[in-house]
Backbone atoms as SQL, in Angstrom:
CREATE TABLE atoms (id INTEGER PRIMARY KEY, chain TEXT, resi INTEGER, resn TEXT, atom TEXT, x REAL, y REAL, z REAL);
INSERT INTO atoms VALUES
  (1, 'A', 1, 'MET', 'N', -21.245, 8.473, -5.257),
  (2, 'A', 1, 'MET', 'CA', -20.966, 8.500, -6.340),
  (3, 'A', 1, 'MET', 'C', -19.934, 9.577, -6.964),
  (4, 'A', 2, 'THR', 'N', -18.490, 9.271, -7.441),
  (5, 'A', 2, 'THR', 'CA', -17.466, 10.222, -7.496),
  (6, 'A', 2, 'THR', 'C', -17.908, 11.434, -8.543),
  (7, 'A', 3, 'ALA', 'N', -17.267, 12.488, -8.207),
  (8, 'A', 3, 'ALA', 'CA', -17.423, 13.552, -8.961),
  (9, 'A', 3, 'ALA', 'C', -16.861, 13.688, -10.387),
  (10, 'A', 4, 'THR', 'N', -17.812, 13.874, -11.160),
  (11, 'A', 4, 'THR', 'CA', -17.462, 13.627, -12.756),
  (12, 'A', 4, 'THR', 'C', -16.080, 14.748, -12.899),
  (13, 'A', 5, 'THR', 'N', -15.614, 15.027, -14.075),
  (14, 'A', 5, 'THR', 'CA', -14.885, 15.944, -14.661),
  (15, 'A', 5, 'THR', 'C', -15.113, 17.223, -14.451),
  (16, 'A', 6, 'ALA', 'N', -16.576, 17.372, -14.940),
  (17, 'A', 6, 'ALA', 'CA', -17.215, 18.538, -15.286),
  (18, 'A', 6, 'ALA', 'C', -17.395, 19.229, -14.036),
  (19, 'A', 7, 'ASP', 'N', -17.817, 18.073, -13.254),
  (20, 'A', 7, 'ASP', 'CA', -18.297, 18.596, -11.737),
  (21, 'A', 7, 'ASP', 'C', -17.079, 19.284, -11.191),
  (22, 'A', 8, 'LYS', 'N', -15.713, 18.762, -11.035),
  (23, 'A', 8, 'LYS', 'CA', -14.586, 19.064, -10.728),
  (24, 'A', 8, 'LYS', 'C', -14.550, 20.437, -10.843),
  (25, 'A', 9, 'ALA', 'N', -14.656, 20.393, -12.381),
  (26, 'A', 9, 'ALA', 'CA', -13.927, 21.486, -12.862),
  (27, 'A', 9, 'ALA', 'C', -14.758, 22.990, -12.366),
  (28, 'A', 10, 'GLU', 'N', -16.008, 22.481, -12.230),
  (29, 'A', 10, 'GLU', 'CA', -16.826, 23.594, -11.351),
  (30, 'A', 10, 'GLU', 'C', -16.496, 24.016, -10.176),
  (31, 'A', 11, 'ILE', 'N', -16.234, 22.730, -9.515),
  (32, 'A', 11, 'ILE', 'CA', -15.743, 23.192, -7.818),
  (33, 'A', 11, 'ILE', 'C', -14.758, 23.958, -8.306),
  (34, 'A', 12, 'ILE', 'N', -13.441, 23.806, -9.035),
  (35, 'A', 12, 'ILE', 'CA', -12.455, 24.466, -9.257),
  (36, 'A', 12, 'ILE', 'C', -12.551, 25.865, -9.926),
  (37, 'A', 13, 'LYS', 'N', -13.438, 26.014, -10.813),
  (38, 'A', 13, 'LYS', 'CA', -13.644, 27.166, -11.107),
  (39, 'A', 13, 'LYS', 'C', -14.384, 28.074, -9.873),
  (40, 'A', 14, 'ALA', 'N', -15.224, 27.537, -9.156),
  (41, 'A', 14, 'ALA', 'CA', -15.818, 28.325, -8.243),
  (42, 'A', 14, 'ALA', 'C', -14.852, 29.015, -6.999),
  (43, 'A', 15, 'HIS', 'N', -14.048, 27.902, -6.683),
  (44, 'A', 15, 'HIS', 'CA', -13.116, 28.440, -5.519),
  (45, 'A', 15, 'HIS', 'C', -11.620, 28.663, -5.729),
  (46, 'A', 16, 'ALA', 'N', -11.304, 28.653, -7.344),
  (47, 'A', 16, 'ALA', 'CA', -10.006, 29.064, -7.656),
  (48, 'A', 16, 'ALA', 'C', -9.755, 30.815, -7.222),
  (49, 'A', 17, 'ARG', 'N', -8.299, 30.938, -6.979),
  (50, 'A', 17, 'ARG', 'CA', -8.014, 32.002, -6.816),
  (51, 'A', 17, 'ARG', 'C', -7.643, 32.856, -7.895),
  (52, 'A', 18, 'GLY', 'N', -6.947, 32.042, -9.074),
  (53, 'A', 18, 'GLY', 'CA', -6.805, 32.463, -10.074),
  (54, 'A', 18, 'GLY', 'C', -7.099, 31.722, -11.151),
  (55, 'A', 19, 'ALA', 'N', -6.410, 32.051, -12.350),
  (56, 'A', 19, 'ALA', 'CA', -7.011, 31.186, -14.176),
  (57, 'A', 19, 'ALA', 'C', -6.798, 29.797, -13.601),
  (58, 'A', 20, 'ASN', 'N', -5.485, 29.329, -13.326),
  (59, 'A', 20, 'ASN', 'CA', -5.251, 27.785, -13.334),
  (60, 'A', 20, 'ASN', 'C', -4.877, 27.347, -12.450),
  (61, 'A', 21, 'ASP', 'N', -5.515, 27.954, -10.926),
  (62, 'A', 21, 'ASP', 'CA', -5.624, 27.471, -9.660),
  (63, 'A', 21, 'ASP', 'C', -5.855, 26.004, -9.274),
  (64, 'A', 22, 'THR', 'N', -5.353, 25.018, -9.141),
  (65, 'A', 22, 'THR', 'CA', -6.018, 23.781, -8.101),
  (66, 'A', 22, 'THR', 'C', -5.653, 23.488, -7.128),
  (67, 'A', 23, 'GLY', 'N', -4.466, 24.426, -6.742),
  (68, 'A', 23, 'GLY', 'CA', -3.991, 23.487, -5.499),
  (69, 'A', 23, 'GLY', 'C', -3.763, 24.091, -4.601),
  (70, 'A', 24, 'SER', 'N', -4.756, 25.459, -4.517),
  (71, 'A', 24, 'SER', 'CA', -4.908, 26.183, -3.083),
  (72, 'A', 24, 'SER', 'C', -5.508, 25.517, -2.435),
  (73, 'A', 25, 'PRO', 'N', -5.536, 25.935, -0.953),
  (74, 'A', 25, 'PRO', 'CA', -6.211, 25.005, 0.348),
  (75, 'A', 25, 'PRO', 'C', -7.790, 25.299, -0.225),
  (76, 'A', 26, 'GLU', 'N', -8.433, 26.470, -0.604),
  (77, 'A', 26, 'GLU', 'CA', -9.482, 26.244, -1.030),
  (78, 'A', 26, 'GLU', 'C', -9.926, 25.526, -2.067),
  (79, 'A', 27, 'VAL', 'N', -9.376, 25.201, -2.647),
  (80, 'A', 27, 'VAL', 'CA', -9.764, 24.319, -3.891),
  (81, 'A', 27, 'VAL', 'C', -9.910, 22.994, -3.391),
  (82, 'A', 28, 'GLN', 'N', -8.856, 22.752, -2.622),
  (83, 'A', 28, 'GLN', 'CA', -8.315, 21.264, -2.032),
  (84, 'A', 28, 'GLN', 'C', -9.688, 21.186, -1.044),
  (85, 'A', 29, 'VAL', 'N', -9.793, 21.736, -0.391),
  (86, 'A', 29, 'VAL', 'CA', -10.758, 21.426, 0.822),
  (87, 'A', 29, 'VAL', 'C', -12.568, 21.804, -0.117),
  (88, 'A', 30, 'ALA', 'N', -12.507, 22.383, -0.741),
  (89, 'A', 30, 'ALA', 'CA', -13.815, 22.155, -1.949),
  (90, 'A', 30, 'ALA', 'C', -14.006, 20.816, -2.355),
  (91, 'A', 31, 'LEU', 'N', -12.906, 20.566, -3.117),
  (92, 'A', 31, 'LEU', 'CA', -12.887, 19.040, -3.651),
  (93, 'A', 31, 'LEU', 'C', -13.173, 18.080, -2.437),
  (94, 'A', 32, 'LEU', 'N', -12.194, 18.137, -1.430),
  (95, 'A', 32, 'LEU', 'CA', -12.500, 16.914, -0.307),
  (96, 'A', 32, 'LEU', 'C', -13.554, 16.871, -0.034),
  (97, 'A', 33, 'THR', 'N', -14.725, 18.107, 0.259),
  (98, 'A', 33, 'THR', 'CA', -15.879, 18.600, 0.961),
  (99, 'A', 33, 'THR', 'C', -16.929, 17.651, -0.467),
  (100, 'A', 34, 'ALA', 'N', -16.906, 18.043, -1.160),
  (101, 'A', 34, 'ALA', 'CA', -17.660, 17.359, -2.568),
  (102, 'A', 34, 'ALA', 'C', -17.530, 15.756, -2.204),
  (103, 'A', 35, 'ARG', 'N', -16.334, 15.026, -2.043),
  (104, 'A', 35, 'ARG', 'CA', -16.336, 13.608, -1.729),
  (105, 'A', 35, 'ARG', 'C', -16.736, 12.942, -0.860),
  (106, 'A', 36, 'ILE', 'N', -16.471, 13.899, 0.261),
  (107, 'A', 36, 'ILE', 'CA', -17.036, 13.957, 1.884),
  (108, 'A', 36, 'ILE', 'C', -18.705, 13.731, 1.368),
  (109, 'A', 37, 'ASN', 'N', -19.343, 14.755, 0.988),
  (110, 'A', 37, 'ASN', 'CA', -20.684, 14.706, 0.727),
  (111, 'A', 37, 'ASN', 'C', -21.300, 13.486, -0.069),
  (112, 'A', 38, 'ALA', 'N', -20.585, 13.376, -0.981),
  (113, 'A', 38, 'ALA', 'CA', -20.964, 12.270, -1.944),
  (114, 'A', 38, 'ALA', 'C', -20.793, 10.794, -1.268),
  (115, 'A', 39, 'LEU', 'N', -19.793, 10.433, -0.230),
  (116, 'A', 39, 'LEU', 'CA', -19.762, 9.333, 0.135),
  (117, 'A', 39, 'LEU', 'C', -20.777, 9.339, 1.522),
  (118, 'A', 40, 'THR', 'N', -21.256, 10.359, 1.896),
  (119, 'A', 40, 'THR', 'CA', -21.972, 10.138, 3.496),
  (120, 'A', 40, 'THR', 'C', -23.437, 9.801, 3.141),
  (121, 'A', 41, 'PRO', 'N', -24.211, 9.409, 2.136),
  (122, 'A', 41, 'PRO', 'CA', -25.514, 8.785, 2.240),
  (123, 'A', 41, 'PRO', 'C', -25.170, 7.186, 1.748),
  (124, 'A', 42, 'HIS', 'N', -23.786, 6.694, 0.998),
  (125, 'A', 42, 'HIS', 'CA', -23.440, 5.448, 0.973),
  (126, 'A', 42, 'HIS', 'C', -23.263, 4.699, 2.678),
  (127, 'A', 43, 'PHE', 'N', -22.998, 5.330, 3.609),
  (128, 'A', 43, 'PHE', 'CA', -22.571, 4.843, 4.861),
  (129, 'A', 43, 'PHE', 'C', -23.643, 4.859, 5.613),
  (130, 'A', 44, 'LYS', 'N', -24.769, 5.800, 5.729),
  (131, 'A', 44, 'LYS', 'CA', -26.056, 5.536, 6.007),
  (132, 'A', 44, 'LYS', 'C', -26.655, 4.863, 6.077),
  (133, 'A', 45, 'ALA', 'N', -26.459, 4.189, 4.641),
  (134, 'A', 45, 'ALA', 'CA', -27.044, 2.679, 4.034),
  (135, 'A', 45, 'ALA', 'C', -26.563, 1.657, 4.137),
  (136, 'A', 46, 'HIS', 'N', -25.126, 1.533, 4.265),
  (137, 'A', 46, 'HIS', 'CA', -24.293, 0.532, 4.732),
  (138, 'A', 46, 'HIS', 'C', -23.847, 0.815, 6.180),
  (139, 'A', 47, 'LEU', 'N', -24.235, 0.587, 7.171),
  (140, 'A', 47, 'LEU', 'CA', -23.465, 0.814, 8.465),
  (141, 'A', 47, 'LEU', 'C', -22.357, 0.082, 8.566),
  (142, 'A', 48, 'LYS', 'N', -22.341, -1.453, 8.160),
  (143, 'A', 48, 'LYS', 'CA', -21.219, -1.984, 8.479),
  (144, 'A', 48, 'LYS', 'C', -19.773, -2.053, 7.604),
  (145, 'A', 49, 'ASP', 'N', -19.924, -1.087, 6.775),
  (146, 'A', 49, 'ASP', 'CA', -18.547, -0.647, 5.839),
  (147, 'A', 49, 'ASP', 'C', -17.787, -0.125, 6.332),
  (148, 'A', 50, 'HIS', 'N', -16.701, -0.753, 7.382),
  (149, 'A', 50, 'HIS', 'CA', -16.003, -0.144, 8.304),
  (150, 'A', 50, 'HIS', 'C', -14.794, 0.204, 7.341),
  (151, 'A', 51, 'HIS', 'N', -14.371, -0.671, 6.117),
  (152, 'A', 51, 'HIS', 'CA', -13.297, -0.574, 5.809),
  (153, 'A', 51, 'HIS', 'C', -13.160, 0.563, 4.607),
  (154, 'A', 52, 'GLY', 'N', -14.558, 0.926, 3.835),
  (155, 'A', 52, 'GLY', 'CA', -14.771, 2.329, 3.550),
  (156, 'A', 52, 'GLY', 'C', -14.666, 3.230, 4.345),
  (157, 'A', 53, 'ARG', 'N', -15.308, 3.457, 5.697),
  (158, 'A', 53, 'ARG', 'CA', -15.530, 4.710, 6.269),
  (159, 'A', 53, 'ARG', 'C', -14.140, 4.556, 6.668),
  (160, 'A', 54, 'ARG', 'N', -12.993, 3.979, 6.723),
  (161, 'A', 54, 'ARG', 'CA', -11.445, 4.410, 6.992),
  (162, 'A', 54, 'ARG', 'C', -11.071, 5.202, 6.123),
  (163, 'A', 55, 'GLY', 'N', -11.759, 5.189, 5.052),
  (164, 'A', 55, 'GLY', 'CA', -11.266, 5.823, 3.637),
  (165, 'A', 55, 'GLY', 'C', -11.931, 7.204, 3.921),
  (166, 'A', 56, 'LEU', 'N', -13.185, 7.432, 4.420),
  (167, 'A', 56, 'LEU', 'CA', -13.706, 8.500, 4.459),
  (168, 'A', 56, 'LEU', 'C', -13.047, 9.547, 5.731),
  (169, 'A', 57, 'LEU', 'N', -12.628, 8.808, 6.448),
  (170, 'A', 57, 'LEU', 'CA', -12.109, 9.565, 7.738),
  (171, 'A', 57, 'LEU', 'C', -10.809, 9.888, 7.511),
  (172, 'A', 58, 'LYS', 'N', -10.083, 9.345, 6.383),
  (173, 'A', 58, 'LYS', 'CA', -8.926, 9.887, 5.791),
  (174, 'A', 58, 'LYS', 'C', -8.833, 11.118, 5.032),
  (175, 'A', 59, 'LEU', 'N', -10.068, 11.329, 4.369),
  (176, 'A', 59, 'LEU', 'CA', -10.802, 12.282, 3.739),
  (177, 'A', 59, 'LEU', 'C', -10.998, 13.595, 4.648),
  (178, 'A', 60, 'VAL', 'N', -11.741, 13.103, 5.916),
  (179, 'A', 60, 'VAL', 'CA', -12.089, 14.003, 6.791),
  (180, 'A', 60, 'VAL', 'C', -10.838, 15.011, 7.518),
  (181, 'A', 61, 'ASN', 'N', -9.996, 13.937, 7.889),
  (182, 'A', 61, 'ASN', 'CA', -9.165, 14.331, 8.305),
  (183, 'A', 61, 'ASN', 'C', -8.194, 15.537, 7.231),
  (184, 'A', 62, 'ALA', 'N', -7.839, 14.988, 6.493),
  (185, 'A', 62, 'ALA', 'CA', -7.040, 15.472, 5.099),
  (186, 'A', 62, 'ALA', 'C', -7.800, 17.253, 5.289),
  (187, 'A', 63, 'ARG', 'N', -8.827, 17.070, 5.284),
  (188, 'A', 63, 'ARG', 'CA', -9.778, 18.493, 5.010),
  (189, 'A', 63, 'ARG', 'C', -9.158, 19.224, 6.104),
  (190, 'A', 64, 'LYS', 'N', -9.782, 18.520, 7.233),
  (191, 'A', 64, 'LYS', 'CA', -9.020, 19.308, 8.551),
  (192, 'A', 64, 'LYS', 'C', -7.848, 19.763, 8.605),
  (193, 'A', 65, 'SER', 'N', -6.915, 19.014, 8.418),
  (194, 'A', 65, 'SER', 'CA', -5.604, 19.621, 8.091),
  (195, 'A', 65, 'SER', 'C', -5.301, 20.546, 7.269),
  (196, 'A', 66, 'LEU', 'N', -5.787, 20.659, 6.130),
  (197, 'A', 66, 'LEU', 'CA', -6.065, 21.845, 5.466),
  (198, 'A', 66, 'LEU', 'C', -6.606, 22.925, 5.908),
  (199, 'A', 67, 'LEU', 'N', -7.977, 23.049, 6.513),
  (200, 'A', 67, 'LEU', 'CA', -8.494, 24.094, 6.995),
  (201, 'A', 67, 'LEU', 'C', -7.531, 24.382, 8.355),
  (202, 'A', 68, 'ALA', 'N', -6.583, 24.003, 8.864),
  (203, 'A', 68, 'ALA', 'CA', -5.844, 24.145, 9.926),
  (204, 'A', 68, 'ALA', 'C', -4.916, 24.828, 9.350),
  (205, 'A', 69, 'TYR', 'N', -4.172, 24.554, 8.133),
  (206, 'A', 69, 'TYR', 'CA', -3.282, 25.457, 7.701),
  (207, 'A', 69, 'TYR', 'C', -3.927, 26.717, 7.027),
  (208, 'A', 70, 'LEU', 'N', -4.913, 26.927, 6.806),
  (209, 'A', 70, 'LEU', 'CA', -5.320, 27.789, 5.979),
  (210, 'A', 70, 'LEU', 'C', -5.367, 28.705, 7.423),
  (211, 'A', 71, 'LYS', 'N', -6.318, 28.361, 8.267),
  (212, 'A', 71, 'LYS', 'CA', -6.155, 29.277, 9.374),
  (213, 'A', 71, 'LYS', 'C', -5.155, 29.973, 9.866),
  (214, 'A', 72, 'SER', 'N', -4.219, 29.100, 10.067),
  (215, 'A', 72, 'SER', 'CA', -2.958, 29.785, 10.573),
  (216, 'A', 72, 'SER', 'C', -2.405, 30.705, 9.491),
  (217, 'A', 73, 'ARG', 'N', -2.522, 30.563, 8.266),
  (218, 'A', 73, 'ARG', 'CA', -1.793, 31.216, 7.344),
  (219, 'A', 73, 'ARG', 'C', -2.994, 32.368, 6.901),
  (220, 'A', 74, 'ASP', 'N', -4.065, 32.372, 6.895),
  (221, 'A', 74, 'ASP', 'CA', -4.724, 33.927, 6.639),
  (222, 'A', 74, 'ASP', 'C', -6.239, 33.515, 7.330),
  (223, 'A', 75, 'ALA', 'N', -6.630, 34.063, 8.339),
  (224, 'A', 75, 'ALA', 'CA', -7.794, 33.911, 8.884),
  (225, 'A', 75, 'ALA', 'C', -8.961, 34.256, 8.035),
  (226, 'A', 76, 'GLU', 'N', -8.800, 34.991, 7.585),
  (227, 'A', 76, 'GLU', 'CA', -10.071, 35.464, 6.471),
  (228, 'A', 76, 'GLU', 'C', -10.496, 34.653, 5.156),
  (229, 'A', 77, 'ARG', 'N', -9.592, 34.370, 4.646),
  (230, 'A', 77, 'ARG', 'CA', -9.694, 33.592, 3.693),
  (231, 'A', 77, 'ARG', 'C', -10.428, 32.207, 4.339),
  (232, 'A', 78, 'TYR', 'N', -10.002, 31.779, 5.548),
  (233, 'A', 78, 'TYR', 'CA', -10.390, 30.630, 6.140),
  (234, 'A', 78, 'TYR', 'C', -12.012, 30.566, 6.542),
  (235, 'A', 79, 'THR', 'N', -12.428, 32.048, 7.076),
  (236, 'A', 79, 'THR', 'CA', -14.016, 32.476, 7.647),
  (237, 'A', 79, 'THR', 'C', -14.756, 32.380, 5.890),
  (238, 'A', 80, 'ALA', 'N', -14.038, 32.536, 5.168),
  (239, 'A', 80, 'ALA', 'CA', -14.903, 32.759, 3.969),
  (240, 'A', 80, 'ALA', 'C', -15.027, 31.723, 3.742),
  (241, 'A', 81, 'LEU', 'N', -14.210, 30.849, 3.604),
  (242, 'A', 81, 'LEU', 'CA', -14.340, 29.397, 2.747),
  (243, 'A', 81, 'LEU', 'C', -15.330, 29.123, 3.438),
  (244, 'A', 82, 'ILE', 'N', -14.971, 28.881, 5.055),
  (245, 'A', 82, 'ILE', 'CA', -16.227, 27.859, 6.045),
  (246, 'A', 82, 'ILE', 'C', -17.610, 28.169, 5.574),
  (247, 'A', 83, 'GLN', 'N', -17.695, 29.536, 5.480),
  (248, 'A', 83, 'GLN', 'CA', -18.963, 29.946, 5.262),
  (249, 'A', 83, 'GLN', 'C', -19.464, 29.148, 3.670),
  (250, 'A', 84, 'LYS', 'N', -18.770, 29.691, 2.936),
  (251, 'A', 84, 'LYS', 'CA', -19.235, 29.316, 1.319),
  (252, 'A', 84, 'LYS', 'C', -19.341, 27.905, 1.145),
  (253, 'A', 85, 'LEU', 'N', -18.907, 27.043, 1.875),
  (254, 'A', 85, 'LEU', 'CA', -18.846, 25.572, 2.060),
  (255, 'A', 85, 'LEU', 'C', -20.098, 25.039, 3.166),
  (256, 'A', 86, 'GLY', 'N', -20.338, 26.006, 3.668),
  (257, 'A', 86, 'GLY', 'CA', -21.578, 25.618, 4.838),
  (258, 'A', 86, 'GLY', 'C', -21.174, 24.571, 5.734),
  (259, 'A', 87, 'LEU', 'N', -19.586, 24.767, 6.089),
  (260, 'A', 87, 'LEU', 'CA', -18.978, 23.879, 7.519),
  (261, 'A', 87, 'LEU', 'C', -19.166, 24.904, 8.712),
  (262, 'A', 88, 'ARG', 'N', -19.052, 24.248, 9.822),
  (263, 'A', 88, 'ARG', 'CA', -19.012, 24.634, 11.279),
  (264, 'A', 88, 'ARG', 'C', -20.306, 25.480, 11.521),
  (265, 'A', 89, 'LYS', 'N', -21.172, 24.656, 11.315),
  (266, 'A', 89, 'LYS', 'CA', -22.836, 25.389, 11.717),
  (267, 'A', 89, 'LYS', 'C', -22.867, 25.550, 12.894);
């Protein structure tokens, strides 16, 4: 299920770098991670939903691109975000 407005506001508040920050890579990656985590159980139950899986793969690739951008710009912020979100175990 998709995240509600309150859930998104909470994610933005937790990862924002400033008061009205919604566009930083940290916030974008956190929102994408929340969407990916919400969609994952659906694909475990519906193995043949290939059209929906394509959308999930697009989200994963967008997150991967943002993480690569952040890693090239500021490695410390990248490692902090990875640890905070629990990625790259």
